[in-house]
Legacy VTK file of the C-alpha trace (Angstrom):
# vtk DataFile Version 3.0
C-alpha trace
ASCII
DATASET POLYDATA
POINTS 244 float
129.715 53.878 36.196
129.732 55.010 32.563
132.497 57.238 31.219
131.596 60.899 31.040
133.862 62.033 28.204
133.290 61.738 24.495
129.798 60.320 24.816
127.703 63.159 23.384
125.710 63.559 26.608
128.381 64.730 29.053
127.975 68.380 29.944
124.464 68.615 28.491
121.381 69.653 30.441
118.129 67.708 30.337
114.537 67.711 31.514
112.814 64.366 32.095
109.072 64.532 32.706
107.590 61.739 34.804
111.103 61.125 36.088
110.358 59.652 39.507
109.811 56.012 38.503
109.765 53.501 35.676
111.035 54.605 32.282
111.530 58.227 33.281
113.622 57.325 36.312
115.769 54.929 34.258
116.388 57.631 31.641
117.247 60.224 34.292
119.708 57.797 35.864
121.316 57.047 32.494
121.717 60.741 31.735
123.330 61.411 35.113
125.696 58.470 34.644
126.689 59.887 31.269
127.526 63.260 32.786
124.410 65.355 32.118
122.719 67.760 34.491
119.157 66.557 34.965
115.919 68.121 36.171
112.945 65.842 36.709
109.292 66.478 37.431
106.214 64.596 38.563
102.957 65.553 40.249
104.110 64.980 43.816
106.937 67.015 45.343
107.434 64.234 47.877
107.889 61.745 45.045
110.298 64.081 43.273
112.362 64.561 46.428
112.601 60.805 46.995
113.629 60.187 43.382
116.252 62.953 43.481
117.753 61.445 46.644
117.712 57.950 45.131
119.330 59.140 41.907
122.109 60.818 43.836
122.671 57.722 45.957
122.807 55.445 42.894
124.888 57.644 40.590
126.873 59.891 42.907
125.527 62.848 40.907
123.153 65.553 42.058
119.836 65.733 40.204
117.170 68.354 40.776
113.414 68.388 40.427
110.128 70.060 41.207
106.484 69.060 41.227
104.651 69.808 37.989
101.279 68.789 36.594
102.100 68.258 32.917
98.456 68.847 32.003
98.681 72.429 33.289
100.149 75.153 31.081
100.698 77.391 34.117
102.453 74.640 36.090
104.776 73.922 33.172
105.664 77.598 32.793
106.483 77.735 36.522
108.605 74.587 36.207
110.595 76.067 33.315
111.235 79.204 35.352
112.872 77.065 38.037
114.876 75.158 35.431
116.054 78.421 33.845
117.262 79.616 37.231
119.088 76.358 37.993
120.604 75.366 34.640
122.697 77.397 32.181
120.551 76.332 29.204
118.473 73.428 27.960
119.863 70.794 25.587
117.549 67.769 25.917
113.852 67.328 26.619
112.492 63.866 27.387
108.676 63.912 27.268
107.909 60.772 29.244
105.049 61.620 31.630
101.797 59.879 30.825
98.699 58.220 32.224
96.524 55.341 31.082
92.806 55.031 31.738
91.560 51.879 30.059
87.792 51.636 29.635
85.326 51.080 26.808
84.132 54.336 25.269
80.665 53.891 26.738
82.072 53.591 30.259
84.614 56.400 30.067
83.704 59.766 31.530
84.462 63.019 29.716
86.772 63.932 32.605
88.782 60.717 32.115
89.029 61.389 28.385
90.268 64.937 28.967
92.757 63.830 31.617
94.310 61.302 29.229
94.580 63.679 26.272
95.669 66.632 28.399
98.489 64.640 30.004
99.678 62.465 27.139
99.330 64.905 24.257
98.578 68.507 25.176
101.139 68.462 27.984
103.774 67.321 25.500
102.890 70.314 23.329
103.272 72.706 26.289
106.673 71.292 27.271
107.865 71.136 23.672
106.706 74.645 22.761
108.768 76.146 25.572
111.763 73.912 24.804
111.788 74.921 21.129
111.746 78.593 22.149
114.935 77.979 24.108
116.573 75.783 21.469
116.089 78.449 18.803
117.850 80.987 21.024
120.766 78.694 21.914
121.411 76.929 18.613
119.488 73.667 18.871
118.598 70.717 21.042
117.077 67.248 21.178
113.526 66.159 21.974
112.629 62.529 22.672
108.938 61.732 23.017
108.043 58.478 24.761
105.115 57.170 22.773
103.912 53.576 22.448
103.104 50.865 19.958
99.548 51.672 21.069
100.011 54.697 18.826
99.811 52.332 15.857
97.807 49.410 17.204
94.404 50.084 18.790
93.024 47.699 21.394
89.699 47.261 23.170
89.446 49.558 26.157
92.204 51.784 24.838
90.222 54.500 23.057
91.565 57.436 25.056
95.092 56.045 25.376
95.217 55.051 21.705
93.956 58.473 20.658
96.601 60.201 22.764
99.438 58.084 21.376
98.247 58.172 17.757
98.129 61.940 18.195
101.555 62.021 19.822
103.088 60.115 16.926
101.637 62.565 14.414
102.708 65.520 16.538
106.255 64.188 16.806
106.626 63.630 13.060
105.309 67.128 12.284
107.555 68.626 14.981
110.581 67.070 13.331
109.621 68.552 9.947
108.873 71.962 11.461
112.169 72.418 13.280
114.858 70.197 11.803
116.363 73.263 10.098
116.539 74.962 13.503
118.964 72.208 14.554
116.278 70.566 16.679
116.492 66.799 16.460
113.369 64.822 17.342
112.759 61.132 18.032
109.692 59.097 18.929
110.411 56.010 21.042
107.558 53.507 20.817
107.797 50.594 23.275
105.523 47.620 23.533
104.982 45.942 26.919
107.292 47.468 29.531
107.764 46.076 33.042
106.448 48.996 35.080
103.401 49.546 37.272
101.841 51.771 34.588
99.316 49.154 33.554
98.338 48.308 37.129
99.692 46.287 40.066
101.957 43.431 39.077
102.992 44.990 35.779
106.602 45.282 36.858
106.973 41.622 37.783
106.763 39.992 34.361
110.239 38.942 33.278
109.506 38.718 29.545
108.625 42.391 29.266
110.917 45.185 28.194
112.726 46.693 31.179
112.882 50.452 31.827
116.664 50.215 31.557
116.245 48.838 28.022
114.355 51.978 27.036
117.017 54.149 28.669
119.672 52.367 26.622
117.757 53.061 23.409
117.465 56.731 24.365
121.207 56.825 25.043
121.978 55.488 21.572
119.579 57.958 19.965
121.106 60.918 21.801
124.666 59.842 21.016
124.191 59.556 17.264
126.423 61.948 15.270
124.796 65.348 14.840
124.488 64.814 11.084
122.161 61.870 11.788
118.715 61.775 13.370
116.889 58.622 14.425
113.315 59.808 14.036
111.423 56.740 15.309
112.253 53.590 17.240
109.848 50.689 17.793
110.740 48.298 20.625
109.113 44.958 21.324
109.754 42.100 23.741
111.804 39.406 22.023
109.590 36.585 23.281
106.262 37.967 24.470
104.658 35.965 27.227
107.760 33.818 27.803
109.665 33.788 31.083
LINES 1 245
244 0 1 2 3 4 5 6 7 8 9 10 11 12 13 14 15 16 17 18 19 20 21 22 23 24 25 26 27 28 29 30 31 32 33 34 35 36 37 38 39 40 41 42 43 44 45 46 47 48 49 50 51 52 53 54 55 56 57 58 59 60 61 62 63 64 65 66 67 68 69 70 71 72 73 74 75 76 77 78 79 80 81 82 83 84 85 86 87 88 89 90 91 92 93 94 95 96 97 98 99 100 101 102 103 104 105 106 107 108 109 110 111 112 113 114 115 116 117 118 119 120 121 122 123 124 125 126 127 128 129 130 131 132 133 134 135 136 137 138 139 140 141 142 143 144 145 146 147 148 149 150 151 152 153 154 155 156 157 158 159 160 161 162 163 164 165 166 167 168 169 170 171 172 173 174 175 176 177 178 179 180 181 182 183 184 185 186 187 188 189 190 191 192 193 194 195 196 197 198 199 200 201 202 203 204 205 206 207 208 209 210 211 212 213 214 215 216 217 218 219 220 221 222 223 224 225 226 227 228 229 230 231 232 233 234 235 236 237 238 239 240 241 242 243
């Protein structure tokens, strides 16, 4: 168990979107271990309930969470209402929720395109807009957006995903410039290949890939930087891609 004093996270409150598995779950667990109060969301209330129970079992700390479709402005507003009722204020927002639909442009449906952009980009705007409102009232906060190296490096079949992550990177950089003088610190974390099931079955079983816990450790370091310092972008790659 990590110490809870003097670490820059203890006593803070945080939202982690997509917090029921993979990177989001690892970040939520890290935050709880460091003494934060954490609210998570995902599409399924059953999945949220299972993750909350697992987090409490693993950390000894009580998390909370509610179902929320991050592509829905109304659902996000309802989620924030529950967070406002449960937590004294908001200090940290981790925008992690995302989907990947990987098809050539000619094979992709308009609905699949919209789902990718609405979840990976527009949903981040909705969550961030409401977080910034709160940060400006309470004196500041921290936003970490989980992007991807796919936001710099296009690949075949990745048109929608690439577009969402290129857009997210631009959004994050502009967000930082817009609100740094409001004491809102912003960081984009851009991993390469991570061992989760995001890319399909079997994705979590490749030992050479970045582990979700590695991303959580990077987020910890970013959040614990002195307040005078802001890490605005982190790129993370496997040390030896394709090697066991």
